[in-house]
C-alpha positions as CSV (number, residue, x, y, z in Angstrom):
1,X,-1.8,69.3,-41.6
2,X,-2.0,65.9,-43.3
3,X,1.6,65.3,-42.3
4,X,0.7,66.0,-38.7
5,X,-2.2,63.6,-38.7
6,X,-0.1,61.0,-40.4
7,X,2.6,61.3,-37.8
8,X,0.0,60.8,-35.0
9,X,-1.4,57.8,-36.8
10,X,2.0,56.2,-37.1
11,X,2.8,56.9,-33.5
12,X,-0.5,55.3,-32.3
13,X,0.1,52.3,-34.6
14,X,3.6,51.9,-33.1
15,X,2.3,52.1,-29.6
16,X,-0.3,49.5,-30.3
17,X,2.2,47.2,-31.9
18,X,4.6,47.6,-28.9
19,X,1.7,46.9,-26.6
20,X,0.7,43.8,-28.5
21,X,4.3,42.6,-28.4
22,X,4.5,43.2,-24.7
23,X,1.2,41.4,-24.2
24,X,2.4,38.4,-26.3
25,X,5.6,38.2,-24.3
26,X,3.6,38.3,-21.1
27,X,1.3,35.5,-22.3
28,X,4.3,33.5,-23.5
29,X,5.9,33.9,-20.1
30,X,2.8,32.8,-18.3
31,X,2.5,29.7,-20.5
32,X,6.1,28.9,-19.9
33,X,5.6,29.2,-16.1
34,X,2.6,27.0,-16.1
35,X,4.3,24.4,-18.3
36,X,7.3,24.4,-15.9
37,X,5.0,23.9,-12.9
38,X,3.3,21.0,-14.7
39,X,6.7,19.5,-15.6
40,X,7.6,19.6,-11.9
41,X,4.4,17.9,-10.9
42,X,4.9,15.2,-13.5
43,X,8.5,14.7,-12.3
44,X,7.3,14.5,-8.7
45,X,4.6,12.0,-9.5
46,X,7.1,9.9,-11.5
47,X,9.4,10.0,-8.5
48,X,6.7,8.9,-6.1
49,X,5.7,6.0,-8.4
50,X,9.4,5.0,-8.7
51,X,9.7,5.2,-4.9
52,X,6.6,3.0,-4.4
53,X,7.9,0.5,-6.9
54,X,11.2,0.4,-5.1
55,X,9.5,-0.2,-1.7
56,X,7.4,-3.0,-3.2
57,X,10.6,-4.6,-4.4
58,X,12.1,-4.3,-1.0
59,X,8.9,-5.8,0.5
60,X,9.1,-8.7,-1.9
61,X,12.7,-9.3,-0.9
62,X,11.8,-9.4,2.8
63,X,9.0,-11.9,2.1
64,X,11.5,-14.1,0.2
65,X,13.9,-13.9,3.1
66,X,11.5,-15.0,5.8
67,X,12.7,-17.8,8.0
68,X,11.1,-21.2,7.7
69,X,9.5,-20.6,11.1
70,X,7.8,-17.4,9.9
71,X,6.7,-19.0,6.7
72,X,5.2,-21.9,8.6
73,X,3.4,-19.6,11.0
74,X,2.0,-17.5,8.2
75,X,0.7,-20.6,6.4
76,X,-0.9,-22.0,9.5
77,X,-2.6,-18.6,10.3
78,X,-3.9,-18.3,6.7
79,X,-5.3,-21.8,6.8
80,X,-7.0,-21.1,10.1
81,X,-8.5,-17.9,8.7
82,X,-7.2,-15.7,11.5
83,X,-5.4,-13.2,9.3
84,X,-7.0,-10.4,7.2
85,X,-3.8,-9.3,5.4
86,X,-1.6,-12.2,5.6
87,X,1.6,-10.4,6.6
88,X,4.5,-11.0,8.9
89,X,5.0,-7.8,11.0
90,X,8.2,-9.0,12.7
91,X,9.9,-12.1,14.2
92,X,11.8,-12.3,17.4
93,X,14.0,-15.2,18.6
94,X,14.8,-15.7,22.2
95,X,17.8,-17.9,22.7
96,X,20.0,-18.8,25.6
97,X,21.2,-15.2,25.9
98,X,17.8,-13.7,26.7
99,X,15.1,-16.2,27.5
100,X,17.3,-18.7,29.2
101,X,16.2,-22.3,29.1
102,X,18.5,-24.6,30.9
103,X,18.9,-28.3,29.9
104,X,15.4,-29.9,30.3
105,X,14.0,-26.6,31.7
106,X,11.0,-24.5,30.7
107,X,10.6,-22.0,33.5
108,X,11.3,-18.3,32.9
109,X,14.1,-16.5,34.7
110,X,14.1,-12.8,35.6
111,X,16.1,-12.0,32.5
112,X,13.7,-14.0,30.4
113,X,10.8,-12.1,31.8
114,X,12.6,-8.8,31.1
115,X,13.1,-9.8,27.5
116,X,9.5,-10.7,27.1
117,X,8.5,-7.4,28.7
118,X,10.3,-5.7,25.9
119,X,8.6,-7.9,23.3
120,X,5.2,-7.1,24.7
121,X,5.9,-3.4,24.4
122,X,6.7,-3.9,20.7
123,X,3.6,-5.9,20.1
124,X,1.4,-3.3,21.7
125,X,3.0,-0.7,19.5
126,X,1.6,-2.5,16.4
127,X,-1.2,-0.3,15.1
128,X,-3.0,-3.1,13.3
129,X,-4.7,-6.2,14.7
130,X,-2.0,-8.8,15.4
131,X,-1.6,-12.5,16.0
132,X,1.3,-14.1,17.8
133,X,2.6,-17.6,17.3
134,X,4.9,-18.8,20.0
135,X,7.2,-21.6,18.9
136,X,9.2,-23.8,21.3
137,X,12.5,-25.5,20.3
138,X,14.9,-27.9,22.0
139,X,18.3,-29.4,21.4
140,X,18.4,-33.1,20.5
141,X,19.1,-34.3,24.0
142,X,16.5,-36.9,24.9
143,X,13.9,-38.7,22.7
144,X,11.8,-37.0,20.0
145,X,8.6,-37.3,22.0
146,X,10.2,-35.9,25.1
147,X,11.6,-32.9,23.1
148,X,8.2,-32.3,21.5
149,X,6.7,-32.0,25.0
150,X,9.5,-29.9,26.3
151,X,9.3,-27.5,23.4
152,X,5.5,-27.2,24.0
153,X,6.0,-26.4,27.7
154,X,8.5,-23.6,26.8
155,X,6.0,-22.1,24.3
156,X,3.2,-22.4,26.8
157,X,5.2,-20.7,29.6
158,X,5.9,-17.7,27.3
159,X,2.2,-17.5,26.2
160,X,1.0,-17.7,29.8
161,X,3.5,-14.9,30.9
162,X,2.5,-12.6,28.1
163,X,-1.2,-13.0,28.9
164,X,-0.9,-12.7,32.7
165,X,1.7,-9.9,32.9
166,X,0.8,-7.9,29.8
167,X,-2.8,-8.8,29.1
168,X,-2.1,-9.9,25.6
169,X,-5.3,-11.7,24.6
170,X,-5.0,-15.5,24.7
171,X,-7.2,-15.8,21.5
172,X,-4.5,-13.8,19.7
173,X,-1.7,-16.2,20.6
174,X,-1.1,-19.8,19.7
175,X,1.7,-22.2,20.6
176,X,3.5,-25.0,18.7
177,X,6.4,-27.2,19.4
178,X,9.1,-27.9,16.9
179,X,11.0,-30.1,19.4
180,X,14.4,-30.8,18.0
181,X,13.3,-30.8,14.3
182,X,14.5,-27.3,13.4
183,X,17.9,-26.7,14.9
184,X,19.4,-23.2,14.6
185,X,22.9,-24.6,15.1
186,X,24.6,-28.1,15.1
187,X,23.8,-30.1,18.2
188,X,27.4,-31.4,18.2
189,X,28.7,-28.7,20.5
190,X,27.5,-27.2,23.8
191,X,27.2,-23.8,22.3
192,X,25.1,-25.2,19.5
193,X,22.8,-27.0,21.9
194,X,22.3,-23.8,23.9
195,X,21.3,-21.9,20.7
196,X,18.7,-24.6,19.9
197,X,17.0,-24.3,23.3
198,X,15.0,-21.3,22.2
199,X,11.6,-19.8,21.7
200,X,10.6,-17.9,18.5
201,X,7.8,-15.5,18.4
202,X,6.3,-14.5,15.1
203,X,3.9,-11.5,15.0
204,X,1.4,-11.6,12.2
205,X,-1.0,-8.9,11.0
């Protein structure tokens, strides 16, 4: 009889031990699963941080690579207090191939207007508040005073068109003339002078 009870006791003890082992393995597996999930989240967070840092580096590079015209526009806008974020959204240059200015001319051709229509669409697609500086340039034909006036007339013509045809608010656009002081190409050739007869539009946020 004692032997029979002893056998039952041993069997029960063995079952309990096996159950305990099974429970321990289950708990260990759950812990391992949770740890694996946490590791994935940590890796994902680290990856996001690295991506953000990389984007910041790219932004810094873009700021460093801004043209002198964009830097000047940004500085003027900041000094005037018209910018909340102090950021260049994009810059567009219209040279002889799009906004065509002939020698001593400032009127806008049909092709010029079409190019400005595209520009206005891009500006309206900017989600944030924007400010546009329209910069007029000339070649070095004529006196400095004459070129300053001609560059201003070109910038004014563009601003007036954008306001009348696309309802871009006048108080969000300013004009300035560089005259012949910031050439994009040497004025020693006809092609160079054509490139210098241009308008640059800098969109600021």
